[in-house]
C-alpha positions as a Markdown table, in Angstrom:
| # | Residue | x | y | z |
|---|---|---|---|---|
| 1 | Met | 119.0 | -86.2 | 16.4 |
| 2 | Gln | 115.2 | -86.2 | 16.0 |
| 3 | Phe | 112.9 | -86.2 | 19.1 |
| 4 | Asn | 109.4 | -87.5 | 19.3 |
| 5 | Ser | 106.6 | -87.3 | 22.1 |
| 6 | Leu | 106.4 | -90.5 | 23.9 |
| 7 | Gly | 102.7 | -90.9 | 24.0 |
| 8 | Ser | 101.1 | -89.3 | 27.0 |
| 9 | Thr | 104.3 | -89.2 | 29.2 |
| 10 | Gly | 105.4 | -85.7 | 28.5 |
| 11 | Ile | 108.9 | -87.1 | 27.5 |
| 12 | Lys | 110.6 | -86.2 | 24.3 |
| 13 | Val | 112.5 | -89.3 | 23.3 |
| 14 | Ser | 115.3 | -89.6 | 20.7 |
| 15 | Ala | 114.2 | -91.3 | 17.5 |
| 16 | Leu | 117.1 | -93.8 | 18.0 |
| 17 | Ala | 117.3 | -95.5 | 21.4 |
| 18 | Phe | 120.4 | -97.4 | 22.9 |
| 19 | Gly | 119.6 | -101.1 | 23.2 |
| 20 | Ala | 121.6 | -102.8 | 25.9 |
| 21 | Gly | 120.5 | -106.3 | 25.1 |
| 22 | Pro | 122.3 | -109.5 | 24.4 |
| 23 | Ile | 122.3 | -109.5 | 20.5 |
| 24 | Ser | 125.0 | -106.8 | 20.1 |
| 25 | Gly | 126.5 | -108.2 | 23.4 |
| 26 | Leu | 128.3 | -105.0 | 24.3 |
| 27 | Met | 126.7 | -104.3 | 27.7 |
| 28 | Thr | 126.6 | -108.0 | 28.6 |
| 29 | Ser | 130.4 | -108.3 | 28.1 |
| 30 | Asp | 133.3 | -107.1 | 30.2 |
| 31 | Lys | 134.5 | -104.7 | 27.5 |
| 32 | His | 134.5 | -101.6 | 29.9 |
| 33 | Asp | 136.5 | -99.2 | 27.7 |
| 34 | Leu | 134.3 | -100.0 | 24.6 |
| 35 | Gln | 131.2 | -99.6 | 26.7 |
| 36 | Cys | 132.3 | -96.1 | 27.8 |
| 37 | Asp | 133.3 | -95.0 | 24.3 |
| 38 | Thr | 130.0 | -96.3 | 22.8 |
| 39 | Leu | 127.7 | -94.8 | 25.3 |
| 40 | Arg | 129.6 | -91.5 | 25.4 |
| 41 | Arg | 129.1 | -91.3 | 21.6 |
| 42 | Ala | 125.5 | -92.1 | 21.9 |
| 43 | Leu | 125.0 | -89.3 | 24.4 |
| 44 | Glu | 126.9 | -86.9 | 22.2 |
| 45 | Ala | 124.7 | -87.8 | 19.3 |
| 46 | Gly | 121.7 | -86.9 | 21.4 |
| 47 | Ile | 120.3 | -90.3 | 22.3 |
| 48 | Asn | 118.4 | -89.9 | 25.7 |
| 49 | Trp | 116.8 | -93.4 | 26.0 |
| 50 | Ile | 118.4 | -96.6 | 27.1 |
| 51 | Asp | 116.7 | -99.9 | 27.1 |
| 52 | Thr | 117.7 | -102.9 | 29.3 |
| 53 | Ala | 116.2 | -105.7 | 31.3 |
| 54 | Ala | 117.0 | -107.6 | 34.4 |
| 55 | Thr | 117.3 | -110.7 | 32.4 |
| 56 | Tyr | 119.9 | -109.5 | 29.9 |
| 57 | Gly | 123.0 | -111.2 | 30.9 |
| 58 | Glu | 121.4 | -112.1 | 34.2 |
| 59 | Gly | 121.8 | -108.6 | 35.3 |
| 60 | Gln | 125.0 | -107.8 | 33.6 |
| 61 | Ser | 123.5 | -105.3 | 31.3 |
| 62 | Glu | 122.1 | -103.3 | 34.0 |
| 63 | Ala | 125.4 | -103.5 | 36.0 |
| 64 | Ser | 127.5 | -102.5 | 33.1 |
| 65 | Leu | 125.1 | -99.5 | 32.4 |
| 66 | Gly | 125.2 | -98.4 | 36.0 |
| 67 | His | 129.0 | -98.5 | 36.1 |
| 68 | Thr | 129.4 | -96.8 | 32.6 |
| 69 | Leu | 126.9 | -94.0 | 33.4 |
| 70 | Arg | 128.7 | -93.3 | 36.6 |
| 71 | Ala | 131.9 | -93.2 | 34.9 |
| 72 | Leu | 130.6 | -90.7 | 32.3 |
| 73 | Asn | 128.7 | -88.7 | 35.1 |
| 74 | Ala | 125.6 | -89.3 | 33.0 |
| 75 | Thr | 123.2 | -91.3 | 35.2 |
| 76 | Asp | 120.8 | -88.3 | 35.5 |
| 77 | Lys | 121.2 | -87.4 | 31.8 |
| 78 | Val | 119.3 | -90.2 | 30.2 |
| 79 | His | 116.0 | -92.1 | 30.6 |
| 80 | Ile | 116.4 | -95.8 | 31.6 |
| 81 | Ala | 113.9 | -98.5 | 30.7 |
| 82 | Thr | 114.1 | -101.8 | 32.3 |
| 83 | Lys | 111.9 | -104.9 | 32.5 |
| 84 | Val | 110.7 | -107.6 | 34.8 |
| 85 | Arg | 110.0 | -111.2 | 33.7 |
| 86 | Leu | 107.9 | -113.5 | 35.8 |
| 87 | Ala | 108.8 | -117.3 | 35.7 |
| 88 | Glu | 106.2 | -119.9 | 36.2 |
| 89 | Glu | 107.2 | -120.4 | 39.8 |
| 90 | Asp | 106.9 | -116.6 | 40.5 |
| 91 | Leu | 103.2 | -116.5 | 39.7 |
| 92 | His | 102.1 | -117.6 | 43.1 |
| 93 | Asn | 103.6 | -114.4 | 44.6 |
| 94 | Ile | 103.8 | -111.8 | 41.8 |
| 95 | Glu | 104.1 | -108.7 | 43.9 |
| 96 | Thr | 107.2 | -110.0 | 45.8 |
| 97 | Lys | 108.9 | -111.1 | 42.7 |
| 98 | Ile | 108.3 | -107.8 | 40.9 |
| 99 | Arg | 109.4 | -105.9 | 43.9 |
| 100 | Asp | 112.6 | -108.0 | 44.3 |
| 101 | Ser | 113.3 | -107.5 | 40.6 |
| 102 | Val | 112.9 | -103.8 | 40.6 |
| 103 | Ala | 115.0 | -103.4 | 43.8 |
| 104 | Ser | 117.8 | -105.3 | 42.2 |
| 105 | Ser | 117.5 | -103.4 | 39.0 |
| 106 | Leu | 117.7 | -100.0 | 40.9 |
| 107 | Glu | 120.8 | -101.3 | 42.7 |
| 108 | Arg | 122.7 | -102.4 | 39.6 |
| 109 | Leu | 121.8 | -99.3 | 37.7 |
| 110 | Gly | 122.7 | -97.1 | 40.7 |
| 111 | Thr | 119.7 | -94.9 | 40.4 |
| 112 | Ser | 116.6 | -94.2 | 42.7 |
| 113 | Gln | 114.0 | -94.2 | 39.9 |
| 114 | Ile | 113.4 | -96.1 | 36.6 |
| 115 | Thr | 111.8 | -94.0 | 33.8 |
| 116 | Leu | 109.9 | -96.9 | 32.5 |
| 117 | Leu | 109.2 | -100.3 | 33.9 |
| 118 | Gln | 108.0 | -103.0 | 31.4 |
| 119 | Leu | 106.4 | -106.4 | 31.9 |
| 120 | His | 108.7 | -108.7 | 29.8 |
| 121 | Asn | 106.3 | -111.8 | 29.7 |
| 122 | Ser | 104.2 | -113.0 | 26.6 |
| 123 | Ile | 100.6 | -112.3 | 27.0 |
| 124 | Thr | 98.3 | -115.2 | 25.9 |
| 125 | Pro | 94.9 | -116.7 | 26.5 |
| 126 | His | 96.4 | -119.2 | 29.0 |
| 127 | Arg | 99.5 | -119.6 | 31.1 |
| 128 | Gly | 102.2 | -121.5 | 29.3 |
| 129 | Asp | 100.8 | -121.1 | 25.8 |
| 130 | Gln | 104.2 | -119.6 | 24.9 |
| 131 | Pro | 107.4 | -119.3 | 26.8 |
| 132 | Thr | 106.7 | -117.4 | 30.2 |
| 133 | Ser | 103.3 | -116.4 | 29.1 |
| 134 | Val | 100.7 | -115.0 | 31.4 |
| 135 | Thr | 97.1 | -114.1 | 30.8 |
| 136 | Pro | 95.5 | -110.6 | 30.3 |
| 137 | Asp | 93.7 | -111.0 | 33.6 |
| 138 | Glu | 96.9 | -111.6 | 35.4 |
| 139 | Val | 98.5 | -108.6 | 33.7 |
| 140 | Leu | 95.6 | -106.4 | 34.6 |
| 141 | Gly | 95.3 | -107.8 | 38.1 |
| 142 | Glu | 98.3 | -108.2 | 40.4 |
| 143 | Val | 101.0 | -107.3 | 37.8 |
| 144 | Leu | 99.3 | -104.0 | 37.1 |
| 145 | Ser | 98.4 | -103.2 | 40.8 |
| 146 | Thr | 102.1 | -103.8 | 41.8 |
| 147 | Phe | 103.4 | -101.6 | 39.1 |
| 148 | Gln | 101.0 | -98.9 | 40.1 |
| 149 | Lys | 102.2 | -99.2 | 43.7 |
| 150 | Leu | 105.8 | -98.8 | 42.6 |
| 151 | Gln | 104.8 | -95.8 | 40.6 |
| 152 | Thr | 103.1 | -94.3 | 43.6 |
| 153 | Glu | 106.2 | -95.0 | 45.7 |
| 154 | Gly | 108.3 | -93.0 | 43.1 |
| 155 | Leu | 110.5 | -96.0 | 42.1 |
| 156 | Val | 109.2 | -96.0 | 38.5 |
| 157 | Ala | 107.7 | -93.1 | 36.5 |
| 158 | His | 105.8 | -94.9 | 33.7 |
| 159 | Leu | 104.5 | -98.4 | 33.0 |
| 160 | Gly | 104.9 | -100.4 | 29.8 |
| 161 | Leu | 104.5 | -103.7 | 28.0 |
| 162 | Thr | 106.6 | -105.9 | 25.6 |
| 163 | Ala | 104.3 | -107.0 | 22.7 |
| 164 | Leu | 105.0 | -110.7 | 22.8 |
| 165 | Gly | 102.1 | -113.2 | 22.8 |
| 166 | Glu | 98.7 | -113.4 | 21.0 |
| 167 | Pro | 97.3 | -110.3 | 19.4 |
| 168 | Lys | 93.7 | -110.5 | 21.0 |
| 169 | Ser | 95.2 | -111.0 | 24.5 |
| 170 | Leu | 97.7 | -108.2 | 23.9 |
| 171 | Arg | 94.9 | -105.9 | 22.9 |
| 172 | Lys | 93.0 | -106.5 | 26.2 |
| 173 | Ala | 96.1 | -105.1 | 28.0 |
| 174 | Ile | 96.6 | -102.3 | 25.5 |
| 175 | Asn | 93.0 | -101.2 | 25.5 |
| 176 | Ser | 92.9 | -101.0 | 29.2 |
| 177 | Gly | 94.6 | -97.7 | 28.9 |
| 178 | Gln | 96.7 | -98.4 | 31.9 |
| 179 | Phe | 100.2 | -98.6 | 30.1 |
| 180 | Ala | 102.1 | -95.6 | 28.7 |
| 181 | Thr | 104.2 | -97.5 | 26.2 |
| 182 | Ile | 104.9 | -100.7 | 24.4 |
| 183 | Gln | 107.8 | -102.2 | 22.7 |
| 184 | Val | 107.0 | -104.2 | 19.7 |
| 185 | Pro | 109.0 | -106.4 | 17.1 |
| 186 | Tyr | 108.7 | -104.5 | 13.8 |
| 187 | Asn | 111.1 | -104.8 | 10.9 |
| 188 | Leu | 111.3 | -105.2 | 7.2 |
| 189 | Leu | 111.0 | -109.0 | 7.4 |
| 190 | Asn | 108.0 | -109.0 | 9.8 |
| 191 | Pro | 106.0 | -105.7 | 9.7 |
| 192 | Ser | 102.7 | -107.4 | 11.0 |
| 193 | Ala | 102.7 | -105.2 | 14.1 |
| 194 | Gly | 102.2 | -102.1 | 11.9 |
| 195 | Thr | 100.2 | -103.3 | 8.9 |
| 196 | Asn | 97.8 | -106.1 | 7.9 |
| 197 | Val | 99.6 | -109.0 | 6.3 |
| 198 | Ser | 98.4 | -111.7 | 4.0 |
| 199 | Ile | 96.7 | -114.8 | 5.3 |
| 200 | Asp | 99.7 | -117.0 | 4.0 |
| 201 | Phe | 102.2 | -114.9 | 6.1 |
| 202 | Ala | 104.6 | -117.4 | 7.3 |
| 203 | Glu | 105.7 | -116.0 | 10.8 |
| 204 | Thr | 104.1 | -114.6 | 13.9 |
| 205 | Asp | 101.3 | -112.2 | 12.9 |
| 206 | Tyr | 101.2 | -109.4 | 15.5 |
| 207 | Gly | 97.8 | -108.2 | 14.2 |
| 208 | Asn | 98.6 | -104.5 | 13.4 |
| 209 | Ile | 98.5 | -103.8 | 17.1 |
| 210 | Ile | 100.5 | -100.6 | 16.7 |
| 211 | Asn | 97.2 | -99.1 | 15.5 |
| 212 | Asp | 95.6 | -100.1 | 18.8 |
| 213 | Cys | 98.5 | -98.6 | 20.6 |
| 214 | Asn | 98.0 | -95.3 | 18.7 |
| 215 | Lys | 94.4 | -95.1 | 19.7 |
| 216 | Gln | 95.4 | -95.4 | 23.4 |
| 217 | Asn | 98.1 | -92.6 | 22.7 |
| 218 | Met | 100.9 | -95.1 | 23.8 |
| 219 | Gly | 104.5 | -94.5 | 22.9 |
| 220 | Val | 105.7 | -97.3 | 20.6 |
| 221 | Phe | 109.4 | -98.6 | 20.6 |
| 222 | Ala | 110.4 | -100.8 | 17.7 |
| 223 | Ile | 112.6 | -103.7 | 18.6 |
| 224 | Arg | 114.4 | -106.2 | 16.4 |
| 225 | Val | 115.0 | -103.4 | 13.9 |
| 226 | Phe | 117.6 | -105.7 | 12.2 |
| 227 | Ala | 115.8 | -109.0 | 12.8 |
| 228 | Gly | 118.4 | -110.1 | 15.4 |
| 229 | Gly | 121.2 | -109.2 | 13.0 |
| 230 | Ala | 119.9 | -110.9 | 9.8 |
| 231 | Leu | 119.3 | -107.6 | 8.2 |
| 232 | Ala | 122.7 | -106.4 | 9.2 |
| 233 | Gly | 124.4 | -109.3 | 7.5 |
| 234 | Gln | 125.6 | -110.6 | 10.9 |
| 235 | Pro | 126.0 | -114.2 | 11.9 |
| 236 | Pro | 123.7 | -115.5 | 14.6 |
| 237 | Ser | 124.6 | -114.1 | 18.1 |
| 238 | Gln | 125.3 | -116.5 | 20.9 |
| 239 | His | 121.9 | -115.4 | 22.4 |
| 240 | Thr | 120.1 | -116.6 | 19.2 |
| 241 | Tyr | 121.4 | -120.1 | 19.8 |
| 242 | Lys | 119.7 | -120.4 | 23.3 |
| 243 | Thr | 116.7 | -118.0 | 23.3 |
| 244 | Lys | 113.1 | -119.4 | 23.4 |
| 245 | Phe | 111.7 | -116.2 | 21.9 |
| 246 | Phe | 113.4 | -115.6 | 18.6 |
| 247 | Pro | 115.3 | -118.8 | 18.0 |
| 248 | Leu | 117.8 | -120.0 | 15.5 |
| 249 | Asp | 115.4 | -121.5 | 13.0 |
| 250 | Leu | 113.6 | -118.0 | 12.8 |
| 251 | Tyr | 116.9 | -116.4 | 12.1 |
| 252 | Gln | 117.8 | -118.9 | 9.4 |
| 253 | Arg | 114.4 | -118.1 | 7.6 |
| 254 | Asp | 115.1 | -114.5 | 8.0 |
| 255 | Gln | 118.4 | -115.0 | 6.2 |
| 256 | Gln | 116.6 | -116.5 | 3.4 |
| 257 | Arg | 114.2 | -113.6 | 3.3 |
| 258 | Val | 117.2 | -111.2 | 3.2 |
| 259 | Lys | 118.4 | -113.0 | 0.0 |
| 260 | Gln | 115.0 | -112.5 | -1.6 |
| 261 | Leu | 114.8 | -108.9 | -0.4 |
| 262 | Ser | 118.1 | -108.1 | -1.9 |
| 263 | Lys | 116.8 | -108.9 | -5.3 |
| 264 | Leu | 114.2 | -106.2 | -5.0 |
| 265 | Leu | 116.7 | -103.4 | -4.1 |
| 266 | Glu | 119.0 | -101.4 | -6.3 |
| 267 | Pro | 122.5 | -103.0 | -6.6 |
| 268 | His | 124.8 | -102.4 | -3.5 |
| 269 | Ala | 121.9 | -101.1 | -1.4 |
| 270 | Lys | 122.6 | -101.2 | 2.3 |
| 271 | Leu | 120.0 | -103.3 | 3.9 |
| 272 | Arg | 120.8 | -101.8 | 7.3 |
| 273 | Lys | 119.9 | -98.4 | 5.9 |
| 274 | Tyr | 116.6 | -99.7 | 4.4 |
| 275 | Ala | 115.9 | -101.4 | 7.8 |
| 276 | Val | 116.2 | -98.3 | 9.8 |
| 277 | Arg | 114.4 | -96.1 | 7.5 |
| 278 | Phe | 111.6 | -98.6 | 6.9 |
| 279 | Val | 110.9 | -98.8 | 10.8 |
| 280 | Leu | 111.0 | -95.0 | 11.2 |
| 281 | Ser | 108.7 | -94.5 | 8.3 |
| 282 | His | 105.8 | -95.8 | 10.3 |
| 283 | Pro | 103.9 | -92.7 | 11.5 |
| 284 | His | 103.2 | -94.3 | 15.0 |
| 285 | Ile | 106.7 | -95.6 | 15.8 |
| 286 | Thr | 108.1 | -93.2 | 18.5 |
| 287 | Ser | 111.7 | -94.6 | 18.6 |
| 288 | Ala | 113.8 | -97.5 | 17.2 |
| 289 | Ile | 115.9 | -99.5 | 19.8 |
| 290 | Val | 119.2 | -100.4 | 18.1 |
| 291 | Gly | 121.8 | -102.6 | 19.7 |
| 292 | Phe | 124.9 | -100.6 | 19.1 |
| 293 | Gly | 128.2 | -102.5 | 19.6 |
| 294 | Ala | 130.7 | -99.6 | 18.9 |
| 295 | Pro | 130.8 | -95.8 | 18.3 |
| 296 | Ala | 131.0 | -96.3 | 14.6 |
| 297 | His | 127.7 | -98.1 | 14.6 |
| 298 | Ile | 126.1 | -95.0 | 16.0 |
| 299 | Asp | 127.5 | -92.7 | 13.4 |
| 300 | Glu | 126.4 | -95.1 | 10.7 |
| 301 | Thr | 122.8 | -95.3 | 12.0 |
| 302 | Leu | 122.6 | -91.5 | 12.4 |
| 303 | Asn | 123.4 | -91.3 | 8.7 |
| 304 | Tyr | 120.4 | -93.6 | 8.0 |
| 305 | Leu | 118.2 | -91.4 | 10.2 |
| 306 | Ser | 119.2 | -88.3 | 8.4 |
| 307 | Ala | 118.2 | -89.9 | 5.1 |
| 308 | Gly | 114.6 | -89.6 | 6.3 |
| 309 | Pro | 111.7 | -92.0 | 5.9 |
| 310 | Leu | 111.3 | -94.3 | 2.7 |
| 311 | Ala | 109.1 | -93.0 | 0.0 |
| 312 | Ser | 105.6 | -94.3 | 0.0 |
| 313 | Ser | 106.3 | -95.9 | -3.4 |
| 314 | Glu | 109.3 | -97.9 | -2.0 |
| 315 | Ile | 107.1 | -99.1 | 1.0 |
| 316 | Glu | 104.4 | -100.2 | -1.4 |
| 317 | Lys | 106.9 | -102.1 | -3.5 |
| 318 | Leu | 108.3 | -103.9 | -0.4 |
| 319 | Asn | 104.8 | -104.7 | 1.0 |
| 320 | Ser | 103.5 | -106.1 | -2.3 |
| 321 | Ser | 106.4 | -108.5 | -2.9 |
| 322 | Asn | 106.5 | -112.1 | -1.7 |
| 323 | Phe | 110.0 | -112.1 | -0.1 |
| 324 | Arg | 108.3 | -112.6 | 3.4 |
| 325 | Thr | 106.7 | -115.9 | 2.6 |
| 326 | Val | 109.7 | -118.1 | 3.4 |
| 327 | Ser | 108.6 | -121.0 | 5.6 |
| 328 | Asn | 110.0 | -124.0 | 7.3 |
| 329 | Thr | 109.3 | -126.1 | 4.3 |
| 330 | Thr | 111.1 | -123.6 | 2.0 |
| 331 | Leu | 114.1 | -123.6 | 4.4 |
| 332 | Glu | 114.3 | -127.5 | 4.4 |
| 333 | Asn | 114.1 | -127.6 | 0.6 |
């Protein structure tokens, strides 16, 4: 396993992190034996970071993690990152909602401190511009002050963001210098968080915000490494059918992009291998969060990691092609 410095936190984090979200569905299921086997293999492989959220399975992910880590006697052997998401009705009493969410997370996880607490809302110029979005002023106001109180009280060690929303608004939060980490969608099909894309780019443009994060010495976690499963050749997960954030129509366009991408690569190339190597080729990505569903998935991904970053010529070839320009119109035709 490779380890990287997580921004200014002083933590050395594994280059692969264990994603406990709803796409793989492992930790939101009742497959306790498989959960133990998979997490045990992750720990043996050197993975020391687990990413979850209070909203994953309505708390089931955290509860499963707590149960499994206790069964493995490993609660104190890993770093746990979780998240709080504020609904519209929570915004009149932000501190109470955040405190209640964190207290519930700690209870489900069976720990006295969370390594990283992240805001899981989109950040946009106005409330409601996107699902659950809040403004930069709200983030840097009561949200941040509450996070800092929890940090002072020893309930959380570090503070972070999820990079959903509008780039200018995200930059306001990033450039405040108040957050140690960010997790950002970054993959072969949408690399816009880590590079400048063309004006005709068909999907959300994250505005190369990883560059802004680097200037603030923030740790950067890549999420959606496999584009919700499209780059892994998987059918849409049940979560994809109901989420407001990365919905089914996006997944279908990504499947079209995968077909175009396959034409660029050597015959029988493993897209999953390219996907992992592409993400970890970015010099400012600290760790890639992967939703492992079985021990074999970990061994496979370790092999991809050991292959090292893609050559600059390969990245240039991928970035110069037009396979990412699939749009709704293309899909309908």
